[in-house]
Every structure is written in structure tokens, then in C-alpha cells.
C-alpha positions in Angstrom: 78.0 104.3 148.9 82.0 104.6 149.4 82.8 100.9 149.1 81.0 100.5 146.0 83.4 103.4 144.3 86.3 101.6 145.9 85.7 97.9 144.6 82.9 99.0 141.9 84.5 101.8 139.4 88.0 99.4 139.3 85.9 95.9 138.1 83.6 97.8 135.6 87.0 99.0 134.2 88.7 95.8 134.6 85.4 93.7 132.3 85.2 96.7 130.1 89.5 96.0 129.0 88.8 92.2 129.0 86.0 92.9 127.0 87.6 95.3 124.2 90.9 92.9 124.4 88.4 89.6 124.0 86.6 90.9 121.0 90.1 91.8 119.5 91.3 88.5 119.9 88.7 87.3 117.2 88.5 90.2 114.8 90.6 89.7 111.5 92.7 92.3 111.1 92.8 91.8 107.1 88.8 92.9 107.6 89.6 96.1 108.7 89.0 98.8 106.0 92.1 101.0 104.9 91.9 104.6 105.1 93.5 105.2 101.8 90.4 103.2 100.0 89.0 105.9 97.4 91.6 107.8 97.9 94.0 108.9 95.3 97.3 107.4 95.6 99.5 109.5 97.8 102.3 111.7 96.0 105.6 109.9 95.7 109.1 110.6 93.9 110.6 107.3 94.1 113.2 105.6 91.8 112.9 102.1 89.3 114.7 99.6 91.5 116.8 98.1 88.2 117.4 101.8 87.0 117.6 104.2 89.3 117.4 106.8 86.5 114.2 106.6 86.2 112.2 108.1 88.2 107.8 107.6 88.9 105.2 109.5 90.4 101.4 108.6 91.0 101.1 109.3 87.0 102.4 106.2 86.4 98.8 104.4 87.4 96.8 107.3 85.2 95.1 105.2 82.3 95.6 101.8 83.1 94.0 99.5 86.1 97.0 98.2 88.3 97.8 95.9 91.0 100.3 97.6 93.3 102.2 94.8 95.0 104.8 96.0 98.2 107.1 93.2 98.7 110.6 92.6 99.6 112.9 89.5 99.2 113.2 89.5 102.6 109.3 88.1 102.9 108.5 84.4 102.3 105.0 84.7 101.8 105.8 87.4 98.9 107.8 84.6 97.6 105.1 82.0 98.2 102.6 84.2 95.9 105.0 85.0 93.1 104.1 82.1 91.2 100.5 82.6 91.0 101.3 86.7 90.4 103.1 85.4 87.7 100.4 83.2 86.3 97.8 85.9 86.4 99.6 88.1 84.3 100.3 85.1 81.4 97.0 84.2 81.7 94.6 87.5 82.1 97.3 90.4 81.2 97.0 91.8 84.8 98.9 94.6 85.4 101.2 94.7 88.4 104.0 96.9 89.6 105.9 96.4 92.8 106.4 98.6 95.9 109.8 97.7 96.8 111.5 98.1 100.4 114.1 96.4 102.0 115.0 95.9 105.1 118.9 95.9 105.1 119.0 99.5 103.9 117.3 100.2 107.4 119.7 101.5 109.6 118.6 99.0 112.5 119.1 96.0 110.5 122.2 96.9 108.9 123.5 98.4 105.4 123.2 96.5 101.8 124.4 98.5 98.5 121.7 98.9 95.7 123.6 96.7 93.5 123.4 93.6 96.0 119.0 94.3 96.7 119.2 94.6 92.7 121.0 90.7 92.9 118.6 89.5 95.2 115.5 90.7 93.8 116.7 88.9 90.1 117.8 86.2 92.2 113.7 85.6 93.7 112.2 86.8 90.3 113.9 84.0 88.5 113.6 81.5 90.7 109.1 82.4 91.9 108.1 84.2 88.4 108.8 88.1 87.9 105.1 89.1 87.1 106.5 93.3 87.4 105.6 95.6 85.2 108.3 97.5 87.4 110.0 98.0 90.9 109.5 101.3 92.4 112.3 101.6 94.9 110.4 102.7 97.9 114.0 103.2 99.6 112.8 105.0 103.0 109.6 103.3 103.0 107.5 106.5 103.1 105.1 105.4 100.4 104.4 102.6 102.6 104.0 104.5 105.4 101.6 106.9 103.7 99.6 104.3 102.3 99.7 102.4 105.8 101.4 99.3 104.7 101.8 97.4 108.1 103.7 94.6 106.0 104.0 92.2 103.4 103.1 91.5 101.1 99.7 94.0 100.8 98.4 95.0 97.5 96.4 98.0 95.9 94.3 97.7 93.7 94.4 101.4 91.5 92.0 102.3 89.1 92.6 104.4 85.5 92.3 107.6 87.2 95.0 106.9 90.2 92.3 106.3 93.0 93.0 103.1 95.1 89.8 101.2 95.1 91.3 98.2 97.4 93.4 97.2 99.9 94.4 93.6 100.6 96.5 92.6 103.1 98.5 89.0 102.9 99.4 87.2 99.7 96.8 86.7 96.3 96.3 83.1 95.9 93.7 81.3 93.9 90.7 81.5 95.9 91.5 85.5 96.9 91.7 86.7 93.5 88.6 84.9 92.2 86.5 86.2 95.3 87.9 89.4 96.1 90.5 90.6 94.3 89.6 89.6 90.3 85.6 90.3 89.9 86.6 94.2 91.3 89.7 93.8 88.9 87.9 92.8 85.4 85.3 95.4 87.1 87.5 98.4 86.6 88.8 96.9 83.2 85.3 97.4 81.6 84.7 100.1 82.9 88.3 101.5 81.0 87.2 99.6 78.3 83.8 101.6 78.5 85.7 105.3 78.7 85.5 107.0 75.4 88.8 107.5 74.0 
């Protein structure tokens, strides 16, 4: 009996650990359900990136359906999706707001002036497309953390009551829009249109 405990318990623990790690190897992290889905946008008070005198709160999402795009100029995938997001604005009048944060404003990465950040945003959106109504500047990334953001790009589909209805990790391309994000966006638009004014 003692021999089974000495060899069996560690073997059993090892098998369980290997099974857990093996299942994680083949799981899709984008398939994980968001902790903020179905909840109001977390409270914040943040400046406009291009006009820091302008401050936004969650009230900015009330009364319209919004696709909130978490991004930064340092994110290559963010640049890659800009042309398609711009196309969505031009062809389908999708309301897209940027939640912008910059790694270089973090002490671990160095320092950068707000003017330099603004210049970089203008340069990249001039080159790849500018789908944004405006940019909420998540200066210390607190709001991104409250939303459960793990990287960029990430997207939050917010209904006209300011409730998060979908969280998508990764870029939005034609396939993702057609099969996942677009149908819910249009459904929320129809629900909004049907509400009494």
C-alpha cells in the first residue's frame, strides 16, 4: 500500500498535469468567453487622443451601436485591419471608436510626448485608412485592463444602452465580419431603429 502511494500519487498528478497542458495546446484562446460580455462598459473618464481637453465617459456609447477597437500604432495587425474597417465605415456606416494605448508611454518601454503619439496616429491612419469617429486615449491602460484586454487588436460591440454584447480578439476581416461581428451589429442596429423615439 505504501509503495502505491509513493509511486501512484506522483504518477496520477503527472498524468492530470499532462492532460491539462495538452488540452490547452489545442484550444483557441479567441474562443474564450469574455467576462464583460452582457455588462455595461466599465466606468472611465479619459481624454480624446487628438484633443486632450475633450473628456469621454461611458455615456459616449449611449444612443448608438458602437464597435470599440482597442489598438495602437505599435500593433502590426492593427494596421493591417485599418483598410477593411475603413471600408465598413464607408460602405455600411459602421460606428467605430478607437480605444488607443501606446506602449512607449509606459515606463518599462521609455517615454514619448503626446504630440509624438498624435503624429504617429495621423501617419498610420493617413497611410492605411481612418475608420474612427474619435480616439479615446487610454493613458494608463486602466480601461483596457477593466475590459479584460490581453493585446491588440481587440473589439467590443456595444449596444445603444452601453452594454457590451460581443468581445472579439484579433483583427476584423471580411470573413470575421460576415460570419461573426456583422450579423450582431446589424441586429443591434435594427433593434435600435425599432425603439420608440
